[in-house]
N, C-alpha and C positions, 0 to 999 in steps of 0.2 A: 627796182623798176618804179618810176613815178606814176602817180595817178594821172590818167589822161583827162585833160580839160573837156568840158562840154563844148561841142562844136556848135556855135551859135548859128552858123549857116545852114545846119541840118534841121533846124526847128523853126516852125512858123511862130511869129511873135503873137503872144497871147494877152488878152485884156484882163484876164483873171488868173492869178497864180496862187495856188495853195501849197504850203510847205508843212510837212509833219515828219516825224521820225520814220514812220513806215508808210509805204504806198497804200492806197485804198483797196488793193487787191492782193491775193496770195495765191501761190501755186499749190495745187493739190493733185494727187494721183487719181486718175480715172481709168481703171483697167490698166492698159499698157502705156497710157499717155499722161503727160503732165499738162495740166490746163490751168487757166486763171479763173478765180471766182472772187466776188466781192468779199472783203473782210467784214466780219460783224462789227456793229458799233454805231452809235448815234451820230458821230461826226461824219462818217461816210454817208449815212442816210440823208443827213441834212445838206451836205455840200455836193453830192453827186449830181442831183438835178440842176443845181446852179452852174456847175462846171460844164455840164452837157449843153445847157442853153447858151452859155457864153463861149463854147469851144475852148474852155480853159485847160490848164495843165496842173497836175498834181506832182509835186516834187517830194521824193522820199527815198528811203533805203529799202532794198528788196529782202533784207534779212540774211544775206549770205556774203561772205568775204569776197572782195573783187577789186579790180583796178580800173574798170572801164564803165563809163556811163552808158546806159541803154535807154531806149525810148520805144514805147509801143502804145498802140491804141487799144482800149477795152471799152466797149459799149459807149462810144462817143467821147470818151475822156482820154486825153493824152497823159500817159504816165512816164515821168522822167526819173529813172533810178540813178541816184548818185552813189558812187561806190565808197565802201569803207574797207581798209586793210584789216587783217586779223588783229594786229597790234592796236589799231585804232578802236576796234570793238572792245578790246580790253581797257584801254585808257580813256577814250572819249565816252563810251557808253557804260560799260560796267564800272569804270573808275569814277571820273568826274561827275557824270550825270547821275549815277545811281549809288555812289558811295560818298559823294560830297553834297551835291545839291538835294537829292531826294531826302535823305535824313534831316538835313538842315531845315528844309522847307516844311517838314512834317514835325515841327517842334522838337527836333533832336531826340525823337523817341529812341533812336540808336545814335551813338555819337558819330558825327560826320568826320570824315578823314580829309585833311588838307595836304595834298601831295603836289608839288610843283611839276613833277613828271607827267601828271594828268592834265595840267592846265594847258600846256602847249598844244597837245592833240585836240583839245576842246576848241581852241582858237582856230587851228588849221581846218578842222572839219566844218566849223561855222563859216569860215571864209569860202570853203569849197561850195557849200550850199548857197551862200549869198551870190557867188559868181554864177552858179547855175540859174538862179532866179533872174539875175541881171541880164543873162544871155537870152532868155526866152520871153521876158516881159515886153509888151508893146509900149510905145510912148504913153506916159500918164496912166499906165495900167495899175490895177489894184493887186497888192500882194498881201496875203494873210498868212502869217507865220504862227505855228502852233508849238507851244510847250517848252519845257525847261531845257531841252536838248539844244535849243537854238536862240538863246537869249542875247547872243552877240550879233545875230544876223541882221536885225533891223538897223543897227548903227552902221554896219559894214555896207549894207545895201543902200543906205541913205547917201554914203560917200560915193558909191559907184553910180547910182541912178537917183539924183535928187528930184527927178520929175515924178517919181512913183508915189502912189498913195499906199502907205504901209500900215498894216494892223498886226498886233500881236495878241495872242490869247494864251494865258497860263492855266492849264487844266488842274494843277495842284495848288495847295495853299501858298501864299506868300508870307514869309515869317515876320514877326515883330522886330523892332529895331535892335533890341538887345541880342537877338539871335543872329540876324543878318549881318550885324556889325562884326561878327567873328570872321567872316569870310575874307581871306587875304585879297581876293580879287573883286571886292564889293564895288569899287568905283567903276571898273571895266564892265561889270554886269549891268549896273544901272545905266551907264552911258550907252551900252548896247540897246537896252530896252527903250531909251529915250530917242532912238532913231525912228520910232513909230510915230504915227499920227494919233492912234488910239491904242492904249495898252489895257487889255481886258483881263478881269479877274473874276473868280467865282463869287466873291462876296465884297461888300463895301469896305469891310475892315481890311481886307487884303489890299484893295486899291489905296486906302489911306496909308497903310504901312509903306507902300511903294512911294507915294507922293512925298511923304515926310523924309524917307531915306534919300530920295533924289535931291531934295533941297538941302539935306545935311551933308552929303558926300560929293555932290557935283555942283557945278556953277549953274544952278537951276533956281528960278524964282517961281512965284505963283502961289497957289493954294492947293488944298486936297482935291479940288475938282478940275483945275486947269493949271498946267505947268508951262513955263516959258524956258526954252533951252536953245541956245545958239540961234536966236531970232525966230524960232518956230514955236507953235503952240501944240502941246501934247495933252490929250485927255485921258486920265486914268479913271476907269469906271468899272462897275460890276455888271456882269452878264451871266447869270446863273445858267449853266448848261442843263439840258434835259434830254429826253428820249423821244423816239417816234411812238407816241402814245397809241396812235391808231393801229400800228403794226402789232404791238403787244396785245391790245384789246381784241383785235381780230383773231390772232393766233389762239388766244385763250378761249375763244368761242368755237373753235373747230372741233369736229367730232373726234378726230385722231388724238388731239391733245387731251381732251376730256376723257377719252377711253384709257389713255396712258395714265392719267392722274388717278382714275378709279382703280386701275390695276396696281399702281404703286401703293395706294392706300390699303388695299387688301393685303399686299405683301408686308406692309409695315404694321399691320395689326387690326385693320378694320375701322369702322366708324367710331367705335368707342374709345379709340386711342388718339390723343391729341398729338399733332406733329409740329415740332419746332424746327425751323430751317435757318441755316446760315449758308450764304454763298459769297465767296470772296476769292480774290487772288491770294495765294499763299505769301503774304507780305507781313512784315512785323508791325506795320502801321495799323493793321486791320483788327487787332485785339482778339484774334481767334482763340489763343491759349487762355486768356482771362475769361472769355465767354464760356469755354468748356469747364473751367474751374467753377464758375458760377452755377452751371447746370449740375455739377457734382454736389455742390453745397445744397442746391435745391432738393436733390434726391436724399441727401443725408438728413435734411430737416424733416423728412417724411411728410412734407406738404403734398408731394406727389410721389408716385412710384413708377417703375417702368411699365406697369400695366396701364397707367393713366396716360403716359406721354413718352415720346421718343424724339431724340435729337438727330437731325440729318445735317451734316456739315460737308459742303462741297468746297474743296480748296483747289483752285486752278493753279497748276505749276507756274512758277515765276522766278526768273533770274537765278536758276539753280546753281550757277557757277559762283555766285557770291556767297561767301562763307556764312553771313548772317542768315541767309535764307535757308541754307542747308541745316543750320542749327535750329531754326524755327520749325522746319519740317520734322526733325527728330523729336522736339519737345511736344509738338501737337500730337504726333502719332503715339508717343509715350503716354500722354494724358488720356487719349482715347482708349488705349489698352488698359490703363489703370481703372478708368470708369467702368468699362465693360467687365473687367475682372472683379470689381467690387460689387456691381449691381446686376450684371447679366446672369442669364440662366441658359440652359441648353435650348437652343432654338429661338432665343429672344435676347437681344442686346439693347443697351441703353442708348448707344451712339452708333449711327452708320456714318462712316467716313469715306468720302470719294475724293481721290487725288488725281484729277484729270479734267480735261476740257469736256464740256457737254454740248451737244447740239442744242440750238435755241428751242426746238420743240420740246426736248427733254427738260430744259430749264423752265419753260413756261408751265409744263405739267407739274413740276415741283412747286412753282409759285401757286398753282391752282389748288394743290392739296394741303399746303402749309397753313395751319391755323395761326401760327405766330412766326413772323419773320424777324430775325435778330440781326441788326446791322450796327455793330459797336466798334468802329474804328477809333483809335486814339486821336487821330487827326485825318481829315479827308477834305480835298478841295470841294467835292460835291457828294459823290457816291450815287451812281445811277442804278445800282441794284435795288435800292429802296424805291426808286421811282418805277422800275420795271415790275416789282412786286405789286405796287399799287395799281398800275395799268392792267395787270393780269387778273385783278379781283373784280370781275365783271358783275358779281352778285352782291357787292358791297360787304363782303365778309372778310375776316382775317384781321389780325392786329400787327401793326408795325412797331417794333421796339427799336429806337434809333438813338445813336450817340449824339449828344448835344454838341460835339466837336466835329461833326460832319457838316459840310456846307449846306446839305439838304435840310438840316434841322431848321434853318432860317425860313424855309418855305413850308415844310411839312410839319407844322406846329401841332397838328392833332395826332401825331404819333405819340407813343409813350417814350418820352425823352429820358436818357440815362447818362450818368457820368461813367465812361467805360473803364476808368481806373478804380471805381468803387464796386468791389465784388459783392458786398452786402446789398448795395443799391440795385445791382443787376439781378440778384437773387429775388429781391422783393418785387421788382418790376416784372420778372418772368412769372412769378406766382400771380401777380395782378392780371397779367395778360391772359392767363389761363382761366381766371375767374370773371373776367369782364362780361357784362350782360350782353345778350344778343342785340338789344336796342342800342346800347352804347357803342358796340363794335360797328354796327351799320352806320350810325351817325358819324363816327370818326372817319370811316372809310369813304363814305360819300363825299365828305369835305376834301379829303386827300385826293380823290380821283378828279374832282373838279379843278383843283389846283394844277395837277400834272397835265390834264387834258388842255387846259388853257395855255399853260406855259410849256409847250412842247419844244422839241429840238429845232423845228422850223421857225418858231417864233424867236428862239434864241439867235439863230443865224441871221434872221431878218433884222433883229435889233442891233446886232453888231455891224452889219453892212450899212444900216441907216446912220449909225454913229460915225462910221468911217467916211461916209459920203458928206456928212455935215462938218466933220473935223477939219 
């Protein structure tokens, strides 16, 4: 049974179209009823007000297998759900997107797989989403396409609707030439992205990588700041994404969050015990296993004991049907067990491990009580957890230990930067973070908070729209 096409006649034409892998809302059970609520995340926070003002439409997938497009209004925003078959979820999403593109773009931390049977569904799904955007976009509308799932959409959409203003933003890193060149479909991906007027990246280095690869593998001229392709000008540029600073700052000041933080601190050992926190998706790019090994080495060095400090690691479930993720989960849980077996005692453990999603209030409470936040991905486009922690430290306390290979490191330069591959380096930096003077801690955190407050997610969205308008 074929996928039903989007019926253009049933949709009002929209001046702003946003496309992402998932819709900005999710279905939740409330008593006996299923209802919709906003999904968490900075992207939704930034774009929902803009879409509401412009009566725009958000195109995405609803997270369940299906064959029919559905459309519904939620708090002033039109949501257009484009369907994916079960096999397409396996091939387009779990396969090409997350076993080819994801590892390749993250410095091949895990070896990418290049399977032709995944490529065709990736093309088909990208075409379906491009057709959906073409059907609902008003003449000369703006279409903003997001992330690695839809790298072919701008080129397809340009062919269907040359009148449109098209932007693309990549939320993950874009790899250097020697890695991207391995991709069998490198030319097709580059030409897909070149359908945009503005191609946005998290860092300037990523934008330069793209510009140089486009000139190498396609009929494209220009330089690192402006490309010429098929008679058009394309601007590759960096737009470091951020968070809703005010939202996290306000939450961190509420009595409920602070009461929860105080309760958790008592449970974890009281004021005399320092708390080290890690919060990540359970993903092999995040360096969770290496970070835990570093904490074990810190305890073995006797620089600290479990009476002095405790490690809390929150690992949000992710892509559990992909074998590499299941293997990582097993290794992380084994390491946690080994550390607690070696250093724990009855009633007191060295590591508390949580493998589940946490409500935002609980997350901010953890940010509030953490003396040290450890963010050590092997490679990350940005990493918003680091910025959420900073926004939650309203008293200018706390130390951020941050991987130099996270995009956020280019902005948050007063964090304690580490090489996530260097276990000894992480050990010494953790020890330093626990010994840092109160004056030094406050000085660093004040600087970090000013940066995140000034460059919040709304400034990010405004800067992209401004570049798209001028492009």
